[in-house]
C-alpha positions, 0 to 999 in steps of 0.5 A: 497260608503264606510262605515262611522259612522253618528250620528243623533238626534230623538225621539221615544216611547219606551215601558219599561217593567213596561209600558208593564205590566201596559198596560197588567193589564189594559185590564184584566177583574177581574177574569183574573187579579186575575189569573195573580196576583196568578201566580205572587205571586207563582213566586215572593218570595217578594210577599205574600197574607196578611189577615190583613189591615196592608199592605206595599203597597201605600195607597188606597182610601177606599171609592172607592176601599174598596168593599168586594170580592163578594158584594151582589145584589143591593137594589131595591131602587137604593142605592148601596147594597152591575144552557140494555146490555153492550155486543153486536155487537155494540161494534165497534161504540166506537172503531170508535168514539175513546172513550168508557166509563168504566162504565155507571155512568161515562158516565152519569156524563160526556155526552160530545157532543150530538154525544157522548150522542147518541153513548152511547145509540147506544151501548145499542141498540140491533142491528146488526153490519150493522144497527149499521154502518147505525145508526152511519152514521145518528148520525154523520149527526145530527147537534148541534140543533139535526136535521138531515138535510143532504140528504140521498145520503150524509149519505149513502156516509159516510158508510164504504166500503162494506155496502149499505143502501136503503131508508128502511134501513135509515128509520128503523135506523132513527126510532131507533135514533129518539127513543133516548134521548133527545126527538125530536132528529133526526127530519128533520124539526120543525114539526117532532121534535115537533111531536116526543116529543108529541108522548112521552107524554101521549095521555090523555094530554089536547090538545094532539090530536089537537097539533099533528094535528098542528105539522103534517101539520098546523104549517106553517100556525100559524104565519099568521093565529093566533089562530082564523084563525087556529081554522077555518082551523081545524074546532075546538074551539078557546079555544081548539086551544089555549090549543094545542098551549100552549102544543106546546110552552112547547116543545123544538125546539132545543133538541140537544142544551143542549148537548155539548153547553156552560152552560146557566148560564154563570156568569160575575164578575163586575169590579166595582159597581155603586150605589146612595149615598145621591142622587149622583151616585158613583162608586167603584171597586168590588174587590181590589187586593191591599187589599190582596197583599203585600210585604214580610217584612222579605225578603224586609229587607233581600234584603237591607242587602244582597250582592252578587248573593242573594242580586241581586236576592232579589232586582230584585224581590223586584223591580218587586213586587213594579212595580206590586203593583204600576201598580195595583194601577194605573189600579184601579185609571184609571178604576175609573176615566173612569167609573166616567166620564161615570156616569156624561155623562150617568146618564140618562141611569141609571135613565130611561133606555136604551132609555135615552142613549145619543150618546157617543164616546171613543174620548169624554171620552178620552179627559175628562180623559186626556187619549188616546183613545186606553187606554180608549178602553183597560180599558173598554174591557171585563169589567162590572159594577153592576148597579141598572139596572143589570150588564152592560158591560162598552161598553154599555155606548157608542153608536153611534148617529143619528142626530135628529130635535128638539129632538137633537141627539139620540143614536142608542140604544135609537132608537132601544128601541123606535122601540121595543116599537112601535112594541110591541104596534102595531095592529097585524092585521096591523103591522107597516112597516119600512116606517111607523116606520120612519115617527113616529120617525120623528114626535118625532124629530128623522130623520132616513131613512127607511133602517136605521129603517130596520137595527135597527129592524133586529139588535134587532131581530124583523121580517118584517111587513109581517112576523109579520102579524096575521090574526086571 
């Protein structure tokens, strides 16, 4: 064999830088998109933020994309309308944990994880060095919910070399940890967690004594016995048991979850707003970056008249700025096209709720908007729409289907809502089994197997019929 040259003809798809940017912008949610645009404005002198409406960008459909940056909530009629002592032998605990606050105010302002919060309190506790080591081992064994689930052998194995601890040492230091904030931390089960919280309450609290009895021994009988069965078991009045149960419901079963966890008030910014105008569902973008972004006119004129390196530099950045503006416009048009198609297909969902959601796939939408399935998937990924029914993820408009009889094909989401309604209306003494639920759905024209009902029931967090039974 010897080397030689050979020519051939062929076709292949090449992703140009402009196309790569378009695909990248398409899959960004609105907040990430604004961060991307801010970075582009900082690096490109041809881009600028503008305050007036006179923009050098291509014209945009104001009816669809003229939404202000933060539209008000949707009106209820369906129309779019637009949160002791710093000195002591326990100083070593901070050295071992790797951090120590300079003052108490700073620590209170930033508690960090649950272990950090408990270590701060251990630093204030009047205990000797050996007890602090044992208490520290207990704190390190507490999980994110605030429970101590590790066995004693495993806890003592985490002690430093040369320190031994027996059951009395562990019990004494566990009482120290359980006296810390939050109330209930260091408990070994739910009953002990509730008991520790009740002990912090005043004994004069209505239902306090009976609630303690339930938490200490009869809590496991509550799901099946109910209030009446528990009243017979405790030889107490039903009204007194209900009062004690009300007190127990006000306690926190996961006392450590609020420390070091994600904030409970996590907000999403919808990319588009869906509302009804003159009886017709319409959609528009919630934030339009093109309304505040433009090309610096002076630099644009300078790029046309300059030569040499300066001219090439300005013209290169001018081309990048035009690509960005064009791709932003394309992103908005693509997103509006897809959401408008979803409105046509799932208008019943907006009218009647999840039970009216019909089966829909990415392929169906892609065929209607003349785009590839992967493009539709990128366009709806991580994006939300504000609707009269609340803020909904665009992915929630898609649902798999289950073949039905006379009722036709039903979506899995609609079937889950039917199961939820049937369980809510059942007799707690005789809860519906999965087989009974399947027969009821079949009578309504939806043929699903018992194992399918069980899968949907578990997906929406409903226990089995044996766990739902209430005898009282």
